[in-house]
N, C-alpha and C positions, 0 to 999 in steps of 0.2 A: 838090715835096718837102714833106711835112707837117712842121710844127714839133714837135720832140720835147720833151715835158714830163716825161720819165722821171725818177723819183726816184733820187737818188744812193744811198739807203740800202736799196734793195730787193735781193732775191736770188731764186733760183729757187723756194725754199720759200714766200717771201712772194708771189711771182707766182701760185703755185698756190693759196695761200690767197685771194688776190684773186679768182681765178676762182670759188671757192666762194662768196665774198661776193656777187659780181655775180649768180651764178645764184640765190642765195637772194633777193636784192633784187628781181630781175625776176620771179621766180615767186611769191613770197610777199608782198612789200610793195607793189610798184607796182599790182597789180590792185585793192587795197583803199584806195589813197591818197585817191581822190576821196570815197569814203564816209567815211573817217576825218576828212577836213577838214570834212565836214558835221556829224558828230556830236561833233567836238572832242577825240577821242582815238583811239588805235590799238587799244585793247582788250588784254586780258591774253594772249590766245592767241598773238599774234605774238611776245610776249616769251618765252613757253615754247618756241615753235618756234626762235627765235634761240638760246636756251640749249641746246636739243637738238642744234643744228647746230654748236655750239662757237664762237659769235660774241660771247658776253658774257664780260666779265672775262678777256679773253685775256691780259692782262699780269699777272694774279694768279697766284702760284705754284700748281702743281698740288697741293702739300701742303694747300692750303686750298680745293681744288676748282676752281681756275681753269684757264686754258688753258696756263699755264707759258711763255707767250711774253713779249714785251716791248712797249713803247709803239708800235712800228711796226705791230704787229698791230691795235691799237686804231685807229691812224690809217687803215689800209686800210678798215675798216668805216665810219668817219666820212666819209672821202673819197667813197666810192662812194654813200653816201646823199645827201651834200650836192651832188654833181655832178648829181643827179636831183631836187634840192629836196625830198627826203624828210626832213622835219624833225619828223615826229610822234613818232617813237620816239627819245626823248632818251637814247640809250645812253651818251653822254658823262657826263651827270649821274649815271647809274647807276654808271658806272665810278669817278667821283670819290668817290661814297659808299663804294664798295668799298675805295678807297685810304685813306679815313679809318679804316676798320676795320683794314686791313692795317698801316698806319703807326702808328696810335695805340690801337687796340683791345686789350683783354686777350685772353689765349689763348682763353678761353671765348667771348668775343664774336666773334672771328675764326672759331672752329670752328662756331658756331651760324649765323652769317649768310652768310659768304662762299660756301660751296657752294650754298646756296639761291639766292643772287643770280646765281651763274654758270649755274645751271640755268634761270633766268628764273622761278622759282617765286614770288619776291617782287621787286617793283620798288623801287628806292631813290630817295629824295629827300632834299634837305638844305634845311632851313627857316631861312634867315638873315634875309631882307628883311622889314621890318614897314612898315605904312602910312606911318609918319613917319620912317623911317631911311634907306632907300636904301643908298648905299655906306658910310654912317657906322655901322659895326657896333658901335662902342663905345656908341652911343646906343640900343641895343635895350632894350625894356621887358619882354619876356617874362620871367617870374620863376618860379623853381623853389625852393620852400622845403622843406627837409628836415623830415619828421615821422616819427620812428622809422626804420623800414627802407624808407621811401618818400620820394620827392619829390612835392610837390603842384605841378603845372605849370599856370600861367595865362598867357594871352596870345594874340596872333593874328599870323599871318604872311600875306604876300601875294606874288604873282608866283612861286609855287613850281612849278618844272618837275617833271613827273611827279606832281604833287600829288594828282590824282584817282585814279590807279592805284596809288599807292605802298602797299607793304606794310610798309615800314620808313622812318621819317623821322628824320633827325638834326636835333634841334631846338637851335638856339643860344639860350642863355638866361642869365639872371643868377642865380647861386647865392649871390652876395654882392654886392649892388648898391653897397655902400659902397667896394668895392675897384676900381671902374672896370673896365678891361680885365682886370685880374687876378682879377676876380670872375665872369668869363665861363666857362661850361661848355657841353658838348654832351651832351644826353640822347638816348638811343635809344628811340624810341616805336614799338611795334608797333601798327599801325592797326586790325587785325582785332579785333572785340569789345572795343573800347577805350572805356569809359565816359568821357564828357566830351570826346572827340575828335570833331571834325566837319569835313567838307570843305565849304567854301562853293561859290561859283560856279566853274565852269570859265570863265575870263575870256575875254571877247570881244576878241581882239587884232586889230591891223591885219594881221599876218602870223602865221606858225607856226600855221595854223588847225587842224592835226591834232594839235598838242601840247597836252597837258592841263595847262596852267598854271592854278593854282588858289589860292584862299584857304584857309587852314587855321586852325581855332580850337581852343584848348585851355582847357577850363573845369574846373578842379579835377581834372585828369588825374593819376591816381596812377601814378608811374613807380618801380619798384623801384630801390634804390640800386645794384644790380648792373648797371643799364642806363646808368650814367654812363660815357661813352666814356673808356676808359683807366683808369677806376677812381679818378681823383683829381680833386677839384674845382679850378677856377681855371685849367685847362689849355686852355680852349676857344679863346682868342684865339691862343695859340701853335699849336694844332692847325690853325686856319684859315689862318694865315700860312704854315705849313710846306708846304702843298700848292698854293700859288698858281702856281708855275712850271708845274706839270702842267696846271692848269685853264686858264691863260691861253694856253698853247701850243695846246691843243685848239681854242680859238677861232681862233687864227691859221691852223692847218692846214685847218680847215673853211672858212674864208674863201677860202683859195687854191683849194681844191677846187671851191667854188661858182663862182669866177671861171673856172676851166677848163671847167666844165659850161656856163656862160653863153657862153663863147667858141665852144665846139663847136656849141651850138644855133644861135648867130647865124651862124656860118660856113655851116652847112647851109641856113639860111633865105635868106640873101642870094644863094646860088647858085641857088636855085629861084625866088625872087620876081622877077617881071618888071616893068620900068617903062621906058617910052619905047622898047619893042621890044627890050630886052636885060636880062639879069640885073643886079640892082643891085650885085652883087659886082664888076661891071666899072667902076663909077664910082670916080673917084679918091678921093672923100671916104670911101666905104666901105672901100676898101683901106687908106687912111691910118689911119682909126679902128681897124680891126682890127689893123693893124701896131702901133699904140700899145698896144692891149690885150695882144697876144701878147708884146710886150716887157716890159710890166709883170708879166705872169705868169712869164715866163722869169727875170727878175731876182728876183722874189719867191720863186720855187722854190729858187734857190740859198741864200737866207737861211733859208727855212723848213726846208729839208732839213738845214742845219747845226744848227739848233735841235733838230730831232728827234734827230740823232746825239748832240748834247751831252746831251740829256735821258736818252737810253738809257745814256750813259756816266756819268751822275750829275754832269754839269758845268754844267747850265743854271742860270744865276743869275736872280734875280727881275727885275732891270732888263732883261735881254735878252728874257726871256719877255714882259715888258710891252711891249717894242718889237714883238715878233711879234704880240701882240694888237692893239696900236695900229695898226701899219702894215697888217696883214691886214684888219682890219675897215674901216678907212678906204679902202683900195684896193678892197675888195669893193664898196663903195658906188659909187665912181667907175666901175669897170669895168662893173658891171651896168647902171648908168644909161646908159652909152655904148652897150652892146649893145641895150638896150631901144629906144633912139632909132632904131636901124637897122631895127627891126621896124615902125616907124611905129605906126599906130593899132592894129594887131594885138598889139603889145607891151603894150597896156593891158588886154587881155582875159585874164581868169584861166584860160581854157582853154589858154593858152600858158605853157609852162614859164618863160619869161623874166619874165612878170608876177608869178608866185609867188616867183621868186628875188628880184625887186626888193623886194617887201614883207617877205620873210623876212630880207633883208640888213640892214634898218634897225636891228634890235635888237642886232646884233653890236657896235655902237659903245656900247651901254649896259650890257648884262648882263656879268657877270664883272669889273666895274669899268669905269666910263665912260672914254672917250678922255681926258677931262680928268684923271681919277685916274691913268691910265697915264702921262701926261706928268709928273704930280707925282712918281710913283714913279721914273721915269727920271731926272728932274732931281736927285733926292736922291743918285743914284750918280755925279753929275758931279764 
């Protein structure tokens, strides 16, 4: 009897949606994945196809051009990509940007950007991290000085997911450096035909090879004051903190989905791989290791599903979301390392899914707030 990792929050409509997602992934995304990893990005065409299929911004209200669903629809798409180590199309960052518009944008900003993002016409990115700041968002140096009806934006950002393909970038900057966190704002920058804006390198990463993580540069970029997110200065830090549970739970659920994908791939491999005249699945060590992995996934599924349900109900707090991110990313590393060991030397070869999962997993403990930052957040709630 197979171990059942069925989600507690699913229903027949979501199961049907998952079928649509799987079909899209296997027909449109998987065939191009190897080429995307070599060129460092998935290209714009797949974003437009995903939008046309109704897979983007699924939890944005249809009033604003979204799918009219909830967070569970987003999770389905993320899960099925991560189970296959398809990390090039960062739909989660795209959705996070959409939520900044939804939760904090003016009516005009929502009307202008959200339908286009849902259709995949423009890709969203958020530029927070700078070469010297990391998780210390209060230490950012990018400056926006108001001159008449424009802001003049100067600074640089790094490690920006979707940075190469982005059509709209939310730039975290200081509009009043003397005010510390209270002087932080978010500006909306349209990248097309934008004088002074430049995309630097698509960064050469250990993993996430198909994802266009880039450097961004802003040299006297003129941004109309109407492009201030929410229309009021000094709200940037509040806006960033308000969406953290959503962002951190995404990392938790993708971690668990990757663990499931690794488990299934390993189970199939050990049943076929022969050693000493029998499948290595017959060895006690193999069975015990996979029993540990299956148990960790099963236990994690109960916690992560509860977090998904709480977020949909509007009850997920920052500390619990940080727990989901901390536990999920740390468990992902443990589980995939265990699975790779059962592949032996083949597990070290990039042609095998498990090798790509291994390198992709490492960043999960860093971006979205490091494990150490998660422990600090959780400890404050004690």
